[in-house]
DSSP file (Angstrom, degrees, kcal/mol; ACC not computed):
  #  RESIDUE AA STRUCTURE BP1 BP2  ACC     N-H-->O    O-->H-N    N-H-->O    O-->H-N    TCO  KAPPA ALPHA  PHI   PSI    X-CA   Y-CA   Z-CA
    1    1 A M              0   0    0      0, 0.0     0, 0.0     0, 0.0     0, 0.0   0.000 360.0 360.0 360.0 124.1  120.9  -16.0 -113.3
    2    2 A N     >  -     0   0    0      1,-0.1     4,-2.3     4,-0.0     5,-0.1  -0.084 360.0-105.5 -64.9 170.5  123.3  -18.3 -115.2
    3    3 A K  H  > S+     0   0    0      2,-0.2     4,-2.4     1,-0.2     5,-0.2   0.876 117.5  54.0 -67.6 -37.5  125.1  -17.0 -118.2
    4    4 A F  H  > S+     0   0    0      2,-0.2     4,-2.7     1,-0.2     5,-0.2   0.971 112.2  44.7 -62.1 -49.7  122.9  -18.9 -120.8
    5    5 A H  H  > S+     0   0    0      1,-0.2     4,-3.5     2,-0.2     5,-0.2   0.938 111.7  51.2 -52.5 -50.3  119.8  -17.4 -119.4
    6    6 A K  H  X S+     0   0    0     -4,-2.3     4,-2.4     1,-0.2    -1,-0.2   0.883 111.7  47.6 -58.6 -42.7  121.2  -14.0 -119.1
    7    7 A R  H  X S+     0   0    0     -4,-2.4     4,-1.8     2,-0.2    -1,-0.2   0.894 112.5  48.9 -61.4 -41.9  122.4  -14.1 -122.8
    8    8 A T  H  X S+     0   0    0     -4,-2.7     4,-2.8     2,-0.2     3,-0.4   0.961 111.8  48.9 -66.7 -49.6  119.1  -15.4 -124.0
    9    9 A W  H  X S+     0   0    0     -4,-3.5     4,-2.4     1,-0.3    -2,-0.2   0.886 112.2  49.6 -57.3 -41.3  117.2  -12.6 -122.0
   10   10 A E  H  X S+     0   0    0     -4,-2.4     4,-1.6    -5,-0.2    -1,-0.3   0.839 110.5  49.3 -63.9 -38.2  119.6  -10.0 -123.5
   11   11 A K  H  X S+     0   0    0     -4,-1.8     4,-1.0    -3,-0.4    -2,-0.2   0.903 113.4  47.0 -68.4 -44.4  119.0  -11.3 -127.1
   12   12 A E  H >X S+     0   0    0     -4,-2.8     4,-0.8     1,-0.2     3,-0.8   0.918 110.0  53.4 -70.0 -39.5  115.3  -11.2 -126.5
   13   13 A L  H >< S+     0   0    0     -4,-2.4     3,-0.7     1,-0.3    -1,-0.2   0.865 105.1  54.2 -56.3 -42.8  115.4   -7.8 -125.0
   14   14 A G  H 3< S+     0   0    0     -4,-1.6    -1,-0.3     1,-0.2    -2,-0.2   0.768 107.5  51.9 -67.8 -23.2  117.3   -6.4 -128.0
   15   15 A R  H << S+     0   0    0     -4,-1.0     2,-0.5    -3,-0.8    -1,-0.2   0.666  96.3  74.6 -88.2 -13.9  114.6   -7.7 -130.4
   16   16 A K    X<  -     0   0    0     -4,-0.8     3,-0.8    -3,-0.7    -1,-0.0  -0.841  60.7-156.6-108.1 129.9  111.6   -6.2 -128.8
   17   17 A K  G >  S+     0   0    0     -2,-0.5     3,-2.3     1,-0.2     4,-0.3   0.825  90.8  73.2 -65.7 -30.4  110.7   -2.4 -129.0
   18   18 A K  G >  S+     0   0    0      1,-0.3     3,-0.7     2,-0.1    -1,-0.2   0.861  95.6  50.8 -56.5 -32.5  108.7   -2.7 -125.8
   19   19 A Y  G X> S+     0   0    0     -3,-0.8     4,-0.8    -6,-0.2     3,-0.5   0.303  73.6 104.0 -95.8  19.3  111.9   -3.0 -123.8
   20   20 A Y  H <> S+     0   0    0     -3,-2.3     4,-0.9     1,-0.2     3,-0.4   0.872  74.0  64.3 -64.5 -29.0  113.6    0.0 -125.2
   21   21 A Y  H <>>S+     0   0    0     -3,-0.7     4,-3.6    -4,-0.3     5,-0.5   0.803  87.6  68.0 -62.8 -32.8  112.7    1.8 -121.9
   22   22 A I  H <>5S+     0   0    0     -3,-0.5     4,-2.4     1,-0.2     7,-0.2   0.950 102.4  44.7 -51.5 -50.5  114.9   -0.4 -119.8
   23   23 A E  H  <5S+     0   0    0     -4,-0.8    -1,-0.2    -3,-0.4    -2,-0.2   0.797 118.3  46.2 -68.3 -23.0  118.0    1.0 -121.4
   24   24 A E  H  <5S+     0   0    0     -4,-0.9    92,-0.3    -3,-0.3    91,-0.3   0.914 125.0  26.7 -76.8 -46.8  116.6    4.5 -121.0
   25   25 A F  H  <5S+     0   0    0     -4,-3.6    -3,-0.2     1,-0.2    -2,-0.2   0.741 135.3  22.0 -99.1 -22.9  115.4    4.3 -117.5
   26   26 A N    ><< +     0   0    0     -4,-2.4     3,-2.0    -5,-0.5    -1,-0.2  -0.402  63.1 161.4-143.5  60.2  117.6    1.7 -115.8
   27   27 A P  T 3  S+     0   0    0      0, 0.0    -1,-0.1     0, 0.0    -2,-0.1   0.817  78.7  53.0 -57.2 -37.8  120.9    1.4 -117.8
   28   28 A T  T 3  S-     0   0    0     -3,-0.1     3,-0.1     1,-0.1    -5,-0.1   0.642  97.7-140.5 -79.9 -12.6  122.7   -0.3 -115.0
   29   29 A H    <   +     0   0    0     -3,-2.0     2,-0.1    -7,-0.2    -1,-0.1   0.745  45.5 155.3  66.3  19.6  120.0   -2.9 -114.6
   30   30 A N        -     0   0    0      1,-0.1    -1,-0.2     2,-0.0    -2,-0.1  -0.472  37.9-151.4 -79.4 157.0  120.3   -2.7 -110.8
   31   31 A H        +     0   0    0     -2,-0.1    -1,-0.1    -3,-0.1     3,-0.1   0.030  47.7 132.3-117.1  26.5  117.2   -3.7 -108.7
   32   32 A Q  S    S-     0   0    0      1,-0.1    -2,-0.0     0, 0.0     0, 0.0  -0.358  72.0 -83.2 -70.7 157.4  117.8   -1.6 -105.7
   33   33 A Q        -     0   0    0     -2,-0.1     2,-0.2     1,-0.1    -1,-0.1  -0.416  51.0-122.0 -57.1 138.0  115.0    0.5 -104.3
   34   34 A K    >>  -     0   0    0      1,-0.1     3,-1.0    -3,-0.1     4,-0.7  -0.486  14.2-120.3 -83.3 155.8  114.8    3.8 -106.2
   35   35 A V  H >> S+     0   0    0     84,-0.4     4,-0.9     1,-0.3     3,-0.7   0.865 107.8  64.6 -64.3 -38.2  115.1    7.1 -104.4
   36   36 A Y  H 34 S+     0   0    0     83,-0.4    -1,-0.3     1,-0.2     5,-0.2   0.739  90.7  65.9 -62.0 -25.6  111.7    8.3 -105.4
   37   37 A I  H <4 S+     0   0    0     -3,-1.0    -1,-0.2     1,-0.2    -2,-0.2   0.887 112.9  31.5 -60.9 -48.5  110.0    5.5 -103.4
   38   38 A G  H << S+     0   0    0     -4,-0.7    -1,-0.2    -3,-0.7    -2,-0.2   0.475  95.9 113.6 -86.1  -6.3  111.3    7.0 -100.1
   39   39 A A  S  < S-     0   0    0     -4,-0.9     2,-1.8     1,-0.1     7,-0.1  -0.243  79.2-111.2 -77.9 160.5  111.3   10.6 -101.1
   40   40 A N  S    S+     0   0    0      2,-0.0     2,-0.3     0, 0.0    -1,-0.1  -0.542  75.4 120.8 -89.6  69.1  109.0   13.1  -99.5
   41   41 A I        -     0   0    0     -2,-1.8     5,-0.1    -5,-0.2    84,-0.1  -0.859  69.7 -81.1-128.8 165.7  106.8   13.6 -102.6
   42   42 A S     >  -     0   0    0     -2,-0.3     4,-2.0     1,-0.1     5,-0.2  -0.258  36.0-115.9 -70.6 157.0  103.1   13.1 -103.2
   43   43 A L  H  > S+     0   0    0      1,-0.2     4,-2.7     2,-0.2     5,-0.2   0.883 114.2  56.8 -53.3 -44.9  101.7    9.7 -103.9
   44   44 A R  H  > S+     0   0    0      1,-0.2     4,-2.9     2,-0.2    -1,-0.2   0.920 106.6  49.1 -55.3 -46.9  100.5   10.7 -107.3
   45   45 A A  H  > S+     0   0    0      2,-0.2     4,-2.4     1,-0.2    -1,-0.2   0.891 110.6  50.1 -64.0 -38.2  104.0   11.7 -108.2
   46   46 A K  H  X S+     0   0    0     -4,-2.0     4,-2.9     2,-0.2    -2,-0.2   0.924 112.1  48.9 -55.9 -48.4  105.4    8.4 -107.0
   47   47 A I  H  X S+     0   0    0     -4,-2.7     4,-3.0     2,-0.2    -2,-0.2   0.949 113.0  46.1 -57.9 -53.8  102.7    6.5 -109.0
   48   48 A L  H  X S+     0   0    0     -4,-2.9     4,-1.9     1,-0.2    -2,-0.2   0.916 113.7  49.3 -60.6 -44.2  103.5    8.5 -112.2
   49   49 A I  H  X S+     0   0    0     -4,-2.4     4,-3.1    -5,-0.2    -1,-0.2   0.940 111.8  48.4 -57.4 -49.6  107.2    8.1 -111.8
   50   50 A A  H  X S+     0   0    0     -4,-2.9     4,-2.2     1,-0.2     5,-0.2   0.951 109.9  52.8 -56.7 -51.2  106.8    4.3 -111.2
   51   51 A Q  H  <>S+     0   0    0     -4,-3.0     5,-2.2     1,-0.2     4,-0.4   0.812 110.3  47.3 -57.2 -33.1  104.6    4.0 -114.3
   52   52 A L  H ><5S+     0   0    0     -4,-1.9     3,-0.9    -5,-0.2    -1,-0.2   0.933 112.7  48.3 -69.5 -46.3  107.1    5.7 -116.4
   53   53 A R  H 3<5S+     0   0    0     -4,-3.1    -2,-0.2     1,-0.2    -1,-0.2   0.781 119.2  38.4 -65.4 -25.6  109.9    3.6 -115.1
   54   54 A T  T 3<5S-     0   0    0     -4,-2.2    -1,-0.2    -5,-0.2    -2,-0.2   0.311 107.4-120.5-106.1   5.2  107.9    0.2 -115.6
   55   55 A N  T < 5S+     0   0    0     -3,-0.9    -3,-0.2    -4,-0.4    -4,-0.1   0.863  72.7 131.2  52.8  47.6  106.3    1.3 -118.9
   56   56 A S      < +     0   0    0     -5,-2.2    -4,-0.1    -6,-0.2     2,-0.1  -0.407  41.3 107.0-119.2  48.0  102.9    0.9 -117.5
   57   57 A H  S    S-     0   0    0     -6,-0.2    -5,-0.0    -5,-0.1    -9,-0.0  -0.338  79.5 -99.1-121.2-164.7  101.4    4.3 -118.6
   58   58 A Q  S    S+     0   0    0     -2,-0.1     2,-0.1     4,-0.1    -2,-0.0   0.117  72.3 125.0-107.4  14.0   99.0    5.8 -121.1
   59   59 A L  S >> S-     0   0    0      1,-0.1     4,-2.5     4,-0.0     3,-1.3  -0.480  71.8-117.7 -82.2 157.2  101.5    6.9 -123.7
   60   60 A R  H 3> S+     0   0    0      1,-0.3     4,-2.2     2,-0.2     5,-0.2   0.783 108.6  70.6 -64.6 -29.0  101.0    5.7 -127.2
   61   61 A C  H 34 S+     0   0    0     26,-1.8    -1,-0.3     1,-0.2     4,-0.2   0.886 115.5  27.3 -50.8 -40.4  104.5    3.8 -127.2
   62   62 A D  H X4 S+     0   0    0     -3,-1.3     3,-0.9    25,-0.3    -2,-0.2   0.846 118.2  53.3 -94.4 -38.3  102.8    1.5 -124.9
   63   63 A T  H >X S+     0   0    0     -4,-2.5     3,-1.3     1,-0.2     4,-0.6   0.747  96.3  72.7 -73.4 -20.5   99.0    1.6 -125.6
   64   64 A G  T 3< S+     0   0    0     -4,-2.2     7,-3.3     1,-0.3     3,-0.5   0.802  93.3  53.3 -63.8 -24.8   99.8    0.8 -129.3
   65   65 A R  T <4 S+     0   0    0     -3,-0.9    -1,-0.3     5,-0.2    -2,-0.2   0.610  95.8  68.9 -88.4  -2.7  100.6   -2.8 -128.4
   66   66 A W  T <4 S+     0   0    0     -3,-1.3    -1,-0.2    -4,-0.2    -2,-0.2   0.731  84.0  91.2 -72.2 -20.3   97.3   -3.2 -126.6
   67   67 A K  S  < S-     0   0    0     -4,-0.6     4,-0.1    -3,-0.5    -3,-0.0  -0.395  86.3-104.9 -79.9 152.2   95.4   -3.0 -130.0
   68   68 A I  S    S+     0   0    0      1,-0.2     2,-0.2     2,-0.1    -3,-0.0  -0.975 115.1  26.7-115.2 111.9   94.6   -6.1 -132.0
   69   69 A P  S    S-     0   0    0      0, 0.0    -1,-0.2     0, 0.0     3,-0.1   0.612 116.0-108.2 -73.9 161.5   96.5   -6.2 -134.3
   70   70 A N        -     0   0    0     -2,-0.2     2,-0.3    -5,-0.1    -5,-0.2  -0.203  30.0-114.8 -54.2 144.6   99.3   -4.3 -132.6
   71   71 A K        -     0   0    0     -7,-3.3    -1,-0.1    -8,-0.1     2,-0.1  -0.634  38.7-104.6 -79.3 143.5   99.8   -0.9 -134.0
   72   72 A V    >   -     0   0    0     -2,-0.3     3,-2.2     1,-0.1     4,-0.4  -0.430  29.0-115.8 -71.5 146.7  103.2   -0.6 -135.7
   73   73 A W  G >  S+     0   0    0      1,-0.3     3,-1.3     2,-0.2    -1,-0.1   0.839 113.0  54.1 -54.4 -40.5  105.7    1.3 -133.6
   74   74 A E  G 3  S+     0   0    0      1,-0.2    -1,-0.3    12,-0.1     3,-0.1   0.649 103.5  58.7 -68.6 -13.4  106.1    4.1 -136.1
   75   75 A E  G <  S+     0   0    0     -3,-2.2     2,-1.3     1,-0.2    -1,-0.2   0.400  78.1  88.9 -90.5  -3.3  102.4    4.7 -136.1
   76   76 A R    <   +     0   0    0     -3,-1.3    11,-2.1    -4,-0.4    -1,-0.2  -0.379  66.2 165.0 -93.8  58.5  102.2    5.4 -132.4
   77   77 A V  B     -A   86   0A   0     -2,-1.3     9,-0.3     9,-0.3     2,-0.2  -0.338  45.8 -88.1 -82.4 154.9  102.9    9.2 -132.9
   78   78 A C        -     0   0    0      7,-2.2     6,-0.3     1,-0.1    -1,-0.1  -0.405  28.3-159.9 -60.8 125.7  102.3   11.9 -130.4
   79   79 A I  S    S+     0   0    0     -2,-0.2    -1,-0.1     1,-0.2    -2,-0.0   0.601  85.5  63.1 -85.6 -15.3   98.7   13.3 -130.5
   80   80 A F  S    S+     0   0    0      2,-0.0     2,-0.2    19,-0.0    -1,-0.2   0.763 107.8  29.4 -87.7 -23.4   99.7   16.5 -128.7
   81   81 A C  S    S-     0   0    0      4,-0.1     3,-0.3    16,-0.1    15,-0.1  -0.773  72.2-121.4-131.4 174.2  102.2   17.9 -131.3
   82   82 A S  S    S+     0   0    0     -2,-0.2    -3,-0.1     1,-0.2    14,-0.0   0.235  80.0 105.1-101.8  17.5  102.8   17.8 -135.0
   83   83 A S  S    S-     0   0    0      1,-0.1    -1,-0.2     2,-0.1     3,-0.1   0.784  75.3-139.4 -68.7 -27.3  106.3   16.3 -134.8
   84   84 A K        +     0   0    0     -3,-0.3     2,-0.2    -6,-0.3    -1,-0.1   0.717  54.9 141.6  68.3  27.2  105.1   12.8 -136.0
   85   85 A K        -     0   0    0      1,-0.1    -7,-2.2    -7,-0.1    -1,-0.3  -0.623  63.2 -94.2 -83.4 150.6  107.5   11.3 -133.4
   86   86 A V  B     -A   77   0A   0     -9,-0.3     2,-1.7    -2,-0.2    -9,-0.3  -0.511  39.9-113.9 -65.4 136.5  106.5    8.3 -131.4
   87   87 A E        +     0   0    0    -11,-2.1   -26,-1.8    -2,-0.2   -25,-0.3  -0.562  56.8 156.4 -75.5  81.4  105.0    9.3 -128.1
   88   88 A T     >  -     0   0    0     -2,-1.7     4,-2.1   -28,-0.1     5,-0.2  -0.357  59.2-102.3 -95.1 176.9  107.6    7.9 -125.8
   89   89 A E  H  > S+     0   0    0      2,-0.2     4,-2.8     1,-0.2     5,-0.3   0.930 124.6  50.0 -67.1 -46.3  108.5    8.9 -122.2
   90   90 A K  H  >>S+     0   0    0      1,-0.2     4,-2.3     2,-0.2     5,-0.7   0.874 110.1  48.6 -65.8 -42.8  111.5   10.8 -123.6
   91   91 A H  I  >>S+     0   0    0      3,-0.2     5,-3.3    -5,-0.2     4,-0.9   0.924 112.8  49.1 -67.4 -40.9  109.4   12.6 -126.2
   92   92 A L  I  <5S+     0   0    0     -4,-2.1    -2,-0.2     3,-0.2    -1,-0.2   0.980 120.9  34.1 -53.2 -56.5  106.8   13.6 -123.5
   93   93 A I  I  <5S+     0   0    0     -4,-2.8    -2,-0.2    -5,-0.2    -3,-0.2   0.915 135.2  17.2 -75.3 -43.3  109.4   14.9 -121.0
   94   94 A L  I  <5S+     0   0    0     -4,-2.3    -3,-0.2    -5,-0.3    -2,-0.1   0.781 129.1  25.3-103.3 -28.6  112.1   16.4 -123.3
   95   95 A E  I  <<S+     0   0    0     -4,-0.9    -3,-0.2    -5,-0.7    -4,-0.1   0.815  74.2 114.2-112.0 -38.1  110.8   17.0 -126.8
   96   96 A C    > < -     0   0    0     -5,-3.3     3,-1.5     1,-0.2     4,-0.2  -0.175  51.7-150.3 -58.8 117.3  107.0   17.5 -127.1
   97   97 A E  G >  S+     0   0    0      1,-0.3     3,-1.2     2,-0.2     4,-0.3   0.736  91.2  64.7 -48.4 -32.4  106.3   21.1 -128.2
   98   98 A T  G 3  S+     0   0    0      1,-0.2     3,-0.3     2,-0.1    -1,-0.3   0.798 106.5  42.2 -65.0 -31.0  103.1   21.2 -126.5
   99   99 A F  G X> S+     0   0    0     -3,-1.5     4,-1.4     1,-0.2     3,-0.6   0.234  80.8 110.4-101.6  12.0  104.7   20.9 -123.0
  100  100 A K  H <> S+     0   0    0     -3,-1.2     4,-1.1     1,-0.2     3,-0.4   0.886  76.3  52.8 -55.0 -41.3  107.6   23.3 -123.8
  101  101 A D  H 3> S+     0   0    0     -4,-0.3     4,-0.6    -3,-0.3    -1,-0.2   0.819 107.4  52.2 -64.9 -32.7  106.3   25.9 -121.5
  102  102 A N  H <4 S+     0   0    0     -3,-0.6     3,-0.3     1,-0.2    -1,-0.2   0.783 105.6  54.5 -73.0 -28.1  106.1   23.4 -118.6
  103  103 A R  H >< S+     0   0    0     -4,-1.4     3,-1.3    -3,-0.4    -1,-0.2   0.765  91.3  75.7 -77.6 -25.3  109.7   22.3 -119.2
  104  104 A E  H >< S+     0   0    0     -4,-1.1     3,-0.8     1,-0.3    -1,-0.2   0.850  94.8  47.2 -56.4 -38.4  111.1   25.9 -118.8
  105  105 A S  T 3< S+     0   0    0     -4,-0.6    -1,-0.3    -3,-0.3     3,-0.2   0.584 117.4  45.2 -80.6  -6.0  110.7   26.1 -115.1
  106  106 A Y  T X> S+     0   0    0     -3,-1.3     4,-1.1    -4,-0.2     3,-0.8   0.176  72.2 121.3-118.6  25.2  112.4   22.7 -114.8
  107  107 A A  T <4  +     0   0    0     -3,-0.8     4,-0.4     1,-0.2     3,-0.3   0.821  67.6  61.5 -59.8 -33.3  115.2   23.3 -117.1
  108  108 A D  T >4 S+     0   0    0      1,-0.2     3,-0.7     2,-0.2    -1,-0.2   0.919 110.0  40.8 -63.7 -40.3  117.9   22.5 -114.4
  109  109 A I  G X4 S+     0   0    0     -3,-0.8     3,-0.6     1,-0.2    -1,-0.2   0.678 107.7  60.5 -86.8  -9.7  116.7   18.9 -113.9
  110  110 A L  G 3< S+     0   0    0     -4,-1.1    -1,-0.2    -3,-0.3    -2,-0.2   0.350  92.1  67.9 -99.7   9.2  116.0   18.1 -117.5
  111  111 A T  G <  S+     0   0    0     -3,-0.7    -1,-0.2    -4,-0.4    -2,-0.1   0.034  70.6 132.7-107.9  28.1  119.7   18.7 -118.5
  112  112 A V    <   -     0   0    0     -3,-0.6     3,-0.1     1,-0.1     6,-0.1  -0.308  67.3-116.7 -73.0 159.0  121.1   15.6 -116.5
  113  113 A S  S    S+     0   0    0      1,-0.1     2,-0.3    -2,-0.0    -1,-0.1   0.770  90.0  12.2 -73.3 -26.4  123.5   13.3 -118.3
  114  114 A S  S  > S-     0   0    0      1,-0.1     4,-1.4   -89,-0.0    -1,-0.1  -0.991  70.8-114.7-150.2 155.9  121.2   10.2 -118.2
  115  115 A W  H  > S+     0   0    0     -2,-0.3     4,-0.9   -91,-0.3     3,-0.2   0.877 116.3  58.0 -57.9 -38.7  117.6    9.1 -117.4
  116  116 A D  H >4 S+     0   0    0    -92,-0.3     3,-1.0     1,-0.2    -1,-0.2   0.937 104.6  51.0 -61.5 -43.3  118.8    7.1 -114.4
  117  117 A N  H >4 S+     0   0    0      1,-0.2     3,-2.3     2,-0.2     6,-0.3   0.856  99.2  67.3 -58.0 -31.6  120.4   10.4 -113.0
  118  118 A L  H 3< S+     0   0    0     -4,-1.4    -1,-0.2     1,-0.3    -2,-0.2   0.844  99.0  49.7 -59.3 -31.9  117.1   12.1 -113.4
  119  119 A F  T << S+     0   0    0     -3,-1.0   -83,-0.4    -4,-0.9   -84,-0.4   0.118  88.4 116.7 -94.0  19.8  115.5    9.9 -110.8
  120  120 A N  S X> S-     0   0    0     -3,-2.3     4,-1.3   -85,-0.1     3,-1.1  -0.248  82.5 -95.0 -83.8 176.1  118.3   10.5 -108.2
  121  121 A E  T 34 S+     0   0    0      1,-0.3     4,-0.5     2,-0.2     3,-0.1   0.813 118.3  60.7 -65.1 -36.7  117.7   12.2 -104.9
  122  122 A G  T 34 S+     0   0    0      1,-0.2    -1,-0.3     2,-0.1     4,-0.2   0.739 118.9  26.0 -64.7 -24.6  118.7   15.7 -106.0
  123  123 A F  T <> S+     0   0    0     -3,-1.1     4,-3.1    -6,-0.3     5,-0.2   0.502  92.3  95.5-116.8  -7.5  116.0   15.9 -108.6
  124  124 A V  H  X S+     0   0    0     -4,-1.3     4,-2.7     1,-0.2     5,-0.2   0.871  84.2  51.6 -61.4 -43.2  113.3   13.6 -107.5
  125  125 A K  H  > S+     0   0    0     -4,-0.5     4,-1.9     2,-0.2    -1,-0.2   0.941 116.5  38.6 -59.3 -53.1  111.2   16.2 -105.8
  126  126 A K  H  > S+     0   0    0      2,-0.2     4,-2.2     1,-0.2    -1,-0.2   0.866 113.2  56.9 -60.1 -40.9  111.1   18.6 -108.8
  127  127 A L  H  X S+     0   0    0     -4,-3.1     4,-2.3     2,-0.2     5,-0.2   0.911 105.7  52.4 -63.1 -42.2  110.8   15.7 -111.2
  128  128 A G  H  X S+     0   0    0     -4,-2.7     4,-2.4     1,-0.2    -1,-0.2   0.933 111.2  45.7 -56.6 -50.9  107.6   14.5 -109.3
  129  129 A A  H  X S+     0   0    0     -4,-1.9     4,-2.1    -5,-0.2    -1,-0.2   0.872 112.8  50.0 -67.6 -32.1  106.0   17.9 -109.5
  130  130 A F  H  X S+     0   0    0     -4,-2.2     4,-1.8     2,-0.2    -2,-0.2   0.920 110.9  47.4 -70.9 -42.0  106.9   18.3 -113.1
  131  131 A I  H  X S+     0   0    0     -4,-2.3     4,-2.7     2,-0.2     5,-0.2   0.875 112.0  51.4 -62.4 -43.2  105.5   14.8 -114.2
  132  132 A V  H  X S+     0   0    0     -4,-2.4     4,-2.6    -5,-0.2     5,-0.2   0.971 111.6  48.6 -59.8 -50.2  102.2   15.5 -112.2
  133  133 A Q  H  X S+     0   0    0     -4,-2.1     4,-1.6     1,-0.2    -2,-0.2   0.795 110.3  50.0 -55.6 -36.1  102.0   18.8 -114.0
  134  134 A L  H  X S+     0   0    0     -4,-1.8     4,-2.4     2,-0.2    -1,-0.2   0.923 110.8  49.8 -67.3 -44.4  102.6   17.2 -117.4
  135  135 A Y  H  X S+     0   0    0     -4,-2.7     4,-2.7     1,-0.2     5,-0.3   0.932 107.3  52.7 -70.7 -40.0   99.9   14.5 -116.8
  136  136 A R  H  X S+     0   0    0     -4,-2.6     4,-2.1    -5,-0.2    -1,-0.2   0.928 111.5  47.8 -54.0 -43.4   97.3   17.1 -115.7
  137  137 A K  H  X S+     0   0    0     -4,-1.6     4,-2.5    -5,-0.2    -2,-0.2   0.923 111.0  51.6 -63.3 -43.6   98.0   19.0 -119.0
  138  138 A M  H  X S+     0   0    0     -4,-2.4     4,-2.8     2,-0.2     5,-0.2   0.945 109.1  48.3 -60.0 -47.8   97.7   15.8 -120.9
  139  139 A V  H  X S+     0   0    0     -4,-2.7     4,-2.0     1,-0.2    -1,-0.2   0.917 113.2  49.4 -61.6 -41.0   94.4   14.9 -119.4
  140  140 A E  H  X S+     0   0    0     -4,-2.1     4,-1.7    -5,-0.3    -1,-0.2   0.879 110.3  50.1 -69.5 -35.9   93.1   18.4 -120.1
  141  141 A Y  H  X S+     0   0    0     -4,-2.5     4,-2.4     2,-0.2    -2,-0.2   0.896 110.7  49.7 -66.5 -41.8   94.3   18.3 -123.7
  142  142 A K  H  X S+     0   0    0     -4,-2.8     4,-2.9    -5,-0.2    -2,-0.2   0.903 108.2  51.7 -58.7 -41.8   92.6   14.9 -124.2
  143  143 A K  H  X S+     0   0    0     -4,-2.0     4,-2.0    -5,-0.2    -1,-0.2   0.918 111.3  48.3 -64.8 -41.4   89.3   16.1 -122.8
  144  144 A Q  H  X S+     0   0    0     -4,-1.7     4,-1.1     1,-0.2    -1,-0.2   0.891 111.5  51.6 -68.8 -37.5   89.5   19.2 -125.3
  145  145 A M  H  X S+     0   0    0     -4,-2.4     4,-1.4     1,-0.2     3,-0.4   0.909 108.7  50.3 -63.1 -41.9   90.3   16.8 -128.2
  146  146 A E  H  X S+     0   0    0     -4,-2.9     4,-0.9     1,-0.2     3,-0.2   0.904 108.5  52.8 -66.4 -36.7   87.2   14.6 -127.3
  147  147 A K  H  < S+     0   0    0     -4,-2.0    -1,-0.2     1,-0.2    -2,-0.2   0.778 105.1  54.7 -63.7 -28.2   85.0   17.6 -127.2
  148  148 A Q  H  < S+     0   0    0     -4,-1.1    -1,-0.2    -3,-0.4    -2,-0.2   0.806 112.8  41.6 -72.8 -33.3   86.1   18.6 -130.6
  149  149 A F  H  < S+     0   0    0     -4,-1.4    -2,-0.2    -3,-0.2    -1,-0.2   0.497  90.9  94.1 -98.0  -3.1   85.2   15.2 -132.1
  150  150 A V     <        0   0    0     -4,-0.9    -4,-0.0     1,-0.1     0, 0.0  -0.775 360.0 360.0 -92.2 128.2   81.9   14.6 -130.4
  151  151 A P              0   0    0      0, 0.0    -1,-0.1     0, 0.0    -4,-0.1   0.569 360.0 360.0 -74.9 360.0   79.0   15.9 -132.6
């Protein structure tokens, strides 16, 4: 990639909220195979980690842009807690009060210095189990919410 294209891409990246996750999940912007792909973890865990890393998941930070017209970033709030924070990957994994009890048994991996480190070899097995557990609980909560609103 030549310097002009790189600067143009970086400018465009800075303007779009959609790309905030790149700085969170791949700050070095390296494109080497990630450890979780070759790790001895379940296929479901690999898929969920890949979805988080590529911003192709069901969190409101992403699904809000599917609407026509797009939902404003600040309106894509978490439906699981009352924090009124945007439902991002970071909020789900580190902040959402609804999943606080799930985080307690994974506190050792959730104190890493950066998101990129979270996906390293030493943590990936526990991270996979944690994310699968979070998603199961999310699905369960969504089903409960749907039952409440169906007459």
